[in-house]
N, C-alpha and C positions, 0 to 999 in steps of 0.2 A: 801507292800506297805505300808506306813504312814499311819495313819486315818489323815482324814482329820475334820475337823471343822465347829460351825458354820452351812449353812443350806446345804450343801454338808456333814455333819456328817455322818461318816459311821459304819456298823459295821464288826469288824476285827477280824482274826480266830487265837486267841494264844496256836491253838492247838497243833502243832505239841513239842516244849518242853516239853511238861507234855506224851506226849506220849514216846517221846525219855527217857523221867526218866523211862515210863513204873510204872506209877500211875494208879491206878483203874479207869475205865471208869466215873462211877459214880460221885467222887468225882472230876473225870476234870471236867463233867458235869455243877458239883456246882459252882468251880468255874469263867466257861464261862460263864455263866446265870450270872455274879456278875457282873463281865467284862461290860456285853452286856449292864444290866441296869444303869453301871454308864455312857458310850455309848449313849444310847439312852434316855437317860432323865427320867429313871423310877427311882421314890423311891424306901424303900424297901417292903414295902405291895405291890403297883404295882407291883413290880421285882415276888412277890411270886404271885400272883393271876394270874401273866402272862408264869410262869414255873408250875406254878403246874403239868397243864396236861403232861406238857413234861419228868417230872422229874417223872411221875410214870410209862407215857407210857415205859419210856429206861431203868425203874429201874430192872426189867426183862432179858432186852436183852443187856443190860450195863454191867451188876457188874462181868461181870470178868475182868481179866486186860488184855491192851493193848497187843497183842503179839508182840512180839522181831521184831526190825526195819528194821533188816538182813531178813525177810521174804520177799516175790515176793510181792507189793502192785497187787492187783487181777483188782484195775481200776488204770492203769497207771496214773501219777500227769496229763501229758497235757490231757486228754482224762477226764478229773468230769466235764459233764456238768450238767447244769439246762434248760428246757423248761420256759418262761419268764411268758405264765400264772398263774406257781407257784407265781409271786412275780406282778401279775398284779394289787394288789389295792394301792402297791409301784409307777406302771408306772401311773395310770392313777390318783391319790389323785393330789391335789391343792398345788402346792410349797406353795405360798401365805400363806398356813392356818395352816403351821406343821414345824419342825425345823427335820424332820425323812426324808432321803434319800425321792425323786420322779421324775416323766420321767425318760424316759431313760438314760439321761446323769450320773444321779447324782447313779441310781440303777445299771449298769453298772458298777462303780467307787467301789460301795457297795461289788457284787459280785466279783470281780477283789481281791480287797481288802480281800475276806474270801478267797480267794486259787481257784476259780474257770476259767478254763482255755477255755471253750467251750459253750456259748449259743446257744441257737434254738429259735424263734420268734414264737413269735402266733399272727400275723399283728404286726400291723407298728403305733400303733393308742396311744397317751400319754393325757394325761389332757392337754388341749389347752393354758392353763399357764404355760406350758414349753419349754425351749427352742426348738425351733425348729418349736413348732405349733404344733395342736391338732394332723394333720394323715403326717406321713413320708414317707410315699406310693409314693415315685417320688423319679425321678430320682435325685434331688436335696437335697432331706430328706433323702434317700440313700447313700449320698456323707457325709451326715454330721452327718449319724450311724455311717457309717462306720472309721471317724476320730475318735468316738468316743471309737471303738473298739479297736483299733490302738493304739491311745490313754491307756491304758486302757492291753494291751495284749491277749486282746481276741481274741477269731477266732468263726465265726458262722456258723454253722453246716447245720441248714435247718430254715423254716418256714414253720408253718399251715397257708397256704395259699389261694388264689383261685384254684379251680380245673377246669377248665370245664363241665356243667353239660350236655348241649347238646350233641348229636352225631347224624347224623356225625357234626362236629362241625359248631359253625356257624361264619362267619367276624370277630363280637364282641369278639365273645369267644377267638377266636385265636388272635387277634391282643392285648387282655386284657395277655393272658396268656406271649406271646411274652413280655408285658412288664414286667410281675413278670420276665421272667429269664432274663431281661436285667439287673432290682434292684439284683436278685441274683448272678452276674454277681459283680456288683459294693460292692456290702458285702461283697465280698468268698464265698459264700453259697454253699460249694459242692452238695447239697441237697434242692429238692422244694415238696415241699405235701402238704397234707390233716391232719384236723386230724379225717377224717370222713371212712367211711370203702368204696371200691368201689363202690357198693350198697348195700340198704341193703335188696333185696331181698332174698329169702329161693328157689327162681328157679332156675334151672341148665341155661337156656335160657336168663335171665339175666343178669346172671356171666359173659355169654359168649359175651354180645351187652359187658359189662363194659371193661374186654381184650382188647377186639380191639381197645377201646378209649383209655384204659392204655397205652397200645403198643404205639400207633399213637404219643400220649401226650408225653412217655419217648424217643421216636426217636426225638424229635423234641428238648426234654428238652436234651438230650446226644450231638445234633449237638451244642448246646451252652455251652458242658463241666458241665454239670449240669446233676442228676441223682435223678430220677424219682421217692417217694418215698408215700406210703399210710402207716395211722397209724390207726390201729387195737384195737377195743373193742371187748366186751364178746361175743355178737352176731356173727360176723366172724365165729367163733370157734364155731356153734352151725351148726347141720347135715342138711345139704342139702334135698332138696327134689326132687325129682329124678327117683323114679318109685313106684309101685304100683297103685293101683287103681285110675283112676282121677277125677277131682271133676265137677263141676258144666261146669267150664269156661275151662275145658281140663288139668287140671291141678296136677301134680303127685302128690299122698299126702300120700306118703311114702318115706323109703331115705338105699339107699344102703349101709348107713353106711359112706359115704366122709363129709366130711365138707367143709360147704363151699367158706374159703381162700385156704385149701389144694387142691380144685376144681381152684381157679384161681392162685395158684401156679403152676401148670400143663401147661394153656394155656396163659399166660403170658409171654413174653420174656422175661427172667432174665438178656438181657441187657440190657437192656430199663426200668422194672419196678422190684423196690428196697419195701425194707420193716420196718416199725419199731415197733417191738412187744412195748409193753406197758406192763411191767411182769406181774405188778400188775391184767389187765383184763385178761390175759391169766390166771394168777390163780382163776380169776374168775368163768371163760370157766370151768376152771376144775373143780369146785364145781358146776354149774349146767346142766354145758349141755355130760349127763354122759348116757345118755340113749335115745336110735331114734325107733321107728315102724319100722322094714325089712319092705320089701314085702310082705312076707306070713304074716304077723299084729303081728310079736309074737313082746318084747318089747328083745333089744338087749342094752349090756351094753359097753361101749368103753370108757374108763378112757383117756382126752387129757393130755399130757404130753407135757408143754411148752418148757424144753430143748431143749427136741429128734424133736421139730418140726426145734425149732434153727438149731441142729445139721445136718440136714438133707440139709441144705440147707446154711450152713452159711453167705456167701459173700455176700445173697443177704438183710442181715439184718448189715447194715451199724448205722442203729440209734438204741436206745433201751429206752425207759422211763423204768428209777430207779424207780418206784411210790411202797411204803411198804404197807403193811394190815398186821393188826390184825386178827387173826379168832377169826368170831362173828356169829357162825349160825342161829342167833335171826335174822340177817339182812337178805335178799333175795339175796345178793350179796355173802354171806359168808365171807364178811369179814369188814373192819373197816380203813379207811386210817388212816396214821399214817408218822410222819418221816421216811426218810429212815436210816435202824437199828434198829430202835424200835419196828418191826414189828416181824410179825413171816414166812414171804416169806422165803425160804433159799438163801440168794443171794453169802454168801461164795461158795454153793454147784455147782450154777448156772454158775455166772463168772468164777469158775476153770475147769468146764469141756470144756468150752467153748475151738477152736481149735486154734483161732487165736484171743490171747492175744494184745490184741493191735490196730484192726484193729476198733472194734466197738467203737460208741459211746458214755454210756451211760448218758441220761438226767435225771438230779431229777427232778420227778414230784409230786406235791401233790394239787390237786383239793379243798381241803379244808382249804392249810396254811393259806389263810386270813380268817383274824378275828375280835373279837370285839377289840381284842388289836393290834393296828396301827403299831405295831414291832413286831407284830407272822411269818406275812409270810417271812419275811429278817432273824428274828430268827432260826425259823427253818430251811432257806436255810443255815446260818449256823451250825446247828446241824445237819445234813443228811452232809455238805459237810467234817465234820467230822471222821461221820460215813463210808464215803465214804473212804477216806484215812487210819481209820484202819480196813482197810479188805483188809484181804492179804491168803495166800495161807498156 
């Protein structure tokens, strides 16, 4: 799509020509950033300040020439996606205060210009001054969003939204969940879900209740033609407390070595309950949750393997968060979040070893993409898209 000018001026991606010529990725990055500076209205000094961090992070991992264009892309063009949480600053900023893309309509145009084909919502709120108003979580709002998606050749795959907390379901929660599904059908979502784990509890009994609720919600969603999914952070891969001496409340204090989400895999119905692995947080779990106290009081080691976890039930993972990280043992999580393709997580190996290439929807996410530079999150989105496109077998 051509670049748009004025209020809707966008960030466009010129990566493909450079890739075909086999230019070094760092060289391409510099050229690309200069073009971005012109489009985003940044002068040379501002551009340097805004891009120094990206260039430094990218220099190590982007220094090799691009692989031949004939190699099979590990993320097919039609599956390259982004969760809109990554660019939440752009969606929520006042369009009257900036010439940068703002609000759903202009941001969706920008992401389509970059090359993304799929998006995942993180709610339906934007700045009140944007077209359509502040809250588009309604039938009318969904129809407006669907128009903008269709106009830009985008497909919405999911939303991190409302999942009933009560169980058994209250009438109010059930009615609201049905509205979630109605909006999903208008938008053409294949999936509805949440950014939270089914429960934060370490105890088996609470996961049993969560599975009962999720099985029923998944059945209701399935009747509406939508898959229900849960997005997981590292805590879901910690070990279940299911054995050993009981505490004063009668709860177990030790573990048989089963991880919480592994237990949930087995008791949730594969027809109705699906998953979105956040690959960054799965690697944090690999770093953090390595040992457990066995029933006999001994300390046991068990290293989590994100890829093996997916491969064991691959068709239950229709969605991924493709979030990258640079190893940093000095921080509690062991990684710092960075743009996709500039970190240490081996995404080439991860995607190359999946059995069902083309089934999954990898959504680029970076929690810390917004920053002091108002153009940063969209610039990171463009850089990350280029690196998604370069990821080849």
